[in-house]
N, C-alpha and C positions, 0 to 999 in steps of 0.2 A: 281693456278698451282699445289699447294701441293695436293689438293683433287684429281685432275686429275691424278697426278703421283701415288698417293696411289691406285686409282682405277685400273690403268694399272698394278701395281705391284700385286695387289690381283688377278686380272684375270690371270696374268702370273703364279702365284703360283698355282692357281686352274687348269690351263691347264697342268702344270707339274704333279700335283697330279693325274689328270685324266689319263694321259699316264702311270703313275706309276701303277694305278689300272689295266689298260689294259695289261701292261706287266706282272704284277703279275698273272693275270688269264691265260695269254698265257703260262707262265712257269709252273703253277700248272696243267694246262690241265684238269680241272674239275670245274663244277659249285660250287660256294661258297656263303655263306651268307655275307652281307655287314660287319657284325662284325668280321667275319673271315678274310676278306680282310683287314680291319683296323688293326687287330692284326698282320697280315702277313707283312704289309708294315710299321708298327709302326706309324700310323697316327691317329689323333682324329676321333672317331667314327662319330661325328656329321658332319664333313666335308666329310667323305667317304660316309655316307648316302645321303647327299645332292648331291654329284657328281654322285653317282650311279643312283639316281632318274633322274638326268638330262640326263645321258647317256641312260637310259631306254627310256625316252621320244624321244630321237633322233634315237633310233633303233641301237645304237652302242653296247648296252648290251640288253640281252633278259632274261626273267625269264625261268628257267629250273626246272620243277616240281612245286609242290604247297606248298613248304616250304620256299619260299623266296630266294632260291639260284639263282644266276645270272651267265651268261657266255657271251662270245663274241657274238655279234649279226650279223645278215645278212648284215647290212649296211657295216660292215667291209669287208665282203666277196666281195661285189660289188666294194668297193674302191680298194681292192686287185686285183680284176680282171681288173679294169681299169689300175692300175699300171703295171700289167704283160703285158697288150696289148701294152703299150708304151715303156717299158724298154727293150731294145734290148738284154742286157746281159742275162736276165732271159730266154727270148724266144730262143736265140741262144744256151744257155747252155742246155736247155731241149732237143733240137735236138742232140747236141753233146753227152750228157750223154746216150741217147738211143743208139747211134752208138757205144760208148765205151762199154756199157754193152753187146751189141750184139756181138761185136768182141772178147771180153774177157770172157764173161759169168760171170763176177764178178760184184759186187755192185759198181756203179759209183756215185760220188757226186760232187757237186759244193759247195765250202765253202768260207766264208768271215769272216771278223771281225765284231763282234757285240759289240760295245763299246770296252772295253779292254779284251774281250773274243773272242773265236772262235765259229762259229756256222755253221752247215750244212744248206744250203739254199735250195738245190734241191737234190733229190736222185732218182736213177733208179736201182732197184734190178736186179741182173743177173739171168740167167736161171737155175743155179745150185741149188740143194736143200739147200745149205748153205745160211743162212740168217743173215744179220747184223741188230742188234737192235739199231737204231739211231733215236732220235727224232729231226725232223727238227726244227731249231730255238733254240734248247736248248744250253745255253752258257756253254762252256767248257774252262778250263784254257789253255791258249796258249801254254805253255811248254809241255803239255800232248800230243800234236798233231804233225803230220808230216807237215800239212799245216802251223802251227804256225811258223815254221822256215822260211817260205817264205813270209807270210803276213806282217811281220815286217822288211823285209830286207832293206827297204828304210830308216830306222831309224838309228841314230848314237847310239853308245853304251850307252851314257847317256840318250838319249830319250827312248831307249828300256827299260832300267832299271826303269825309271820313269813311263813308260806306264804300265808295267806288275806288278800287286801287288806281293809283296814279298812272300805272302802265296801261290801263284800259282806255285811256284817252288817246293812245297811239292807234290810229286807224289802219285798216288793212292796206291802204295805198301808201303808207309811210308818213303821212301828214299827222300832226298832233292837233287834236281838237282842243281849243282853249276851254278849260273848265268853266270860265265865266260865260262863254258863249253857250255851252251846254246848259248851264243853269238858266240862262235867259230863255232857251228853247223849252225847258221844263215848265217854267212859269207861263209862257205863252200857250203851251199845250194844255195846261190846267185851265186856263181862262177860256180857250176855244172849245174844249171838250173833245179834242182829237189831235192827232199828229200824222202828217204824211210827208214823205220825201222819197227821192230816188235812192235806192238801196246803196249803202256804203259797202256791203259785202258783195253784191252782185250788180254790176253796172247795167244789166238788161232789165231790171225790175223796178217797179214803183210800189212802195209799201204804205199801207194804211193801218192805223191803230186807234181804237176807241176804248176808253176805260170802262171797266166793270167795278162798281163801288159796292161795298157792303154797308150795313146799317151804321157803322161808325164813320162813314164817309172816307174810307181808305180804298184806294185802287188796289184790289187784290188780284186782278187779272186784266187782260186786254183781249178783245176780239179784233182780229186782223185779216187783211186781205193782202196777198202778194200777186201782182199782176204784171204782165209785160209793160214796159215803161210807157210806150205810146198809148196803149189801151187804158192804162191807169190814169194818165193825164186827161185823156179824152172823156172818160167816164167818171171823173173824180167826184162830182157832186152826187151822182146816182149811187156810186159805191159807198160813199159816206152815209147816205140816207139809210141804206140797207144795214150797214154796221151799227149805226146809231140806234135804229129801231131795235135791233137784236140786243145790244148792250143795255139799253134802257129797260127792256123786258127782263133781262137777267138780273140787273141791279135791283129792280123793284121786288123781285122774288127773294132777294137777299135782305130786304128791309130798307133799301135806300130810298129816300123821299125828297132829296134836295133838288131844286130846280136846276137842270143841267146847263142853262144858258140860252142866249138868243140864237146862236147858230144851230143848236140842236133842235129848237122849235122850228126854225126856218127849214132846216134840212128834212125833218120828219114830215113837214107839211108839203114838201115837194116844190 
């Protein structure tokens, strides 16, 4: 029994390490040598080389160039395509983001939690020349984002503080956001059914986020707009109406039936 348990534990650790390799390559967004991966994830080179060779044999990784660099393989693309075909939230969000971008001419996004970080899952750029530079899947500190105020709104104050790393309250401008102020913004956003602010990451943009709730009344995603600051402030109510309509439609398809509040009714009514 001990030998069997040891085998299971080794396999589990190997599987964890394999996903760590894949996530590291995803975040680096460039081919790397196995020794660079080992250094980046602070893992023994021998185990990384062994796992890289296994992933290469399975088509999960592929060689890029002739210098031993590897990157994510086509098998992951096929797995992702099968996932997208079956996961309604992705498919429905793609349709809604296209509609939002067409109606507003601004960049529309669908965002979710990625561990204890925020990440853009889908993006549809608007028709205006203004472009938003966002990497899909790149983890960002939750307090830096408009969506972050909504994606954690189901947590208690204690759960929220335990979930978000303390260093994530240090903003890009070097100022520290008081966790109590962040919690107050989370509660206000929950009550209002939206959150907007001038971007903390990009001083030229204004961000809008509206929650998508599932049948259990948990915010599982947000629909967002990122607009030039002046245009975002000038068109604030109109942009919120578009987002709220889309988020309400998506939430209802997920089984959410709760009354979203006075503002949502007023905004949807125009």
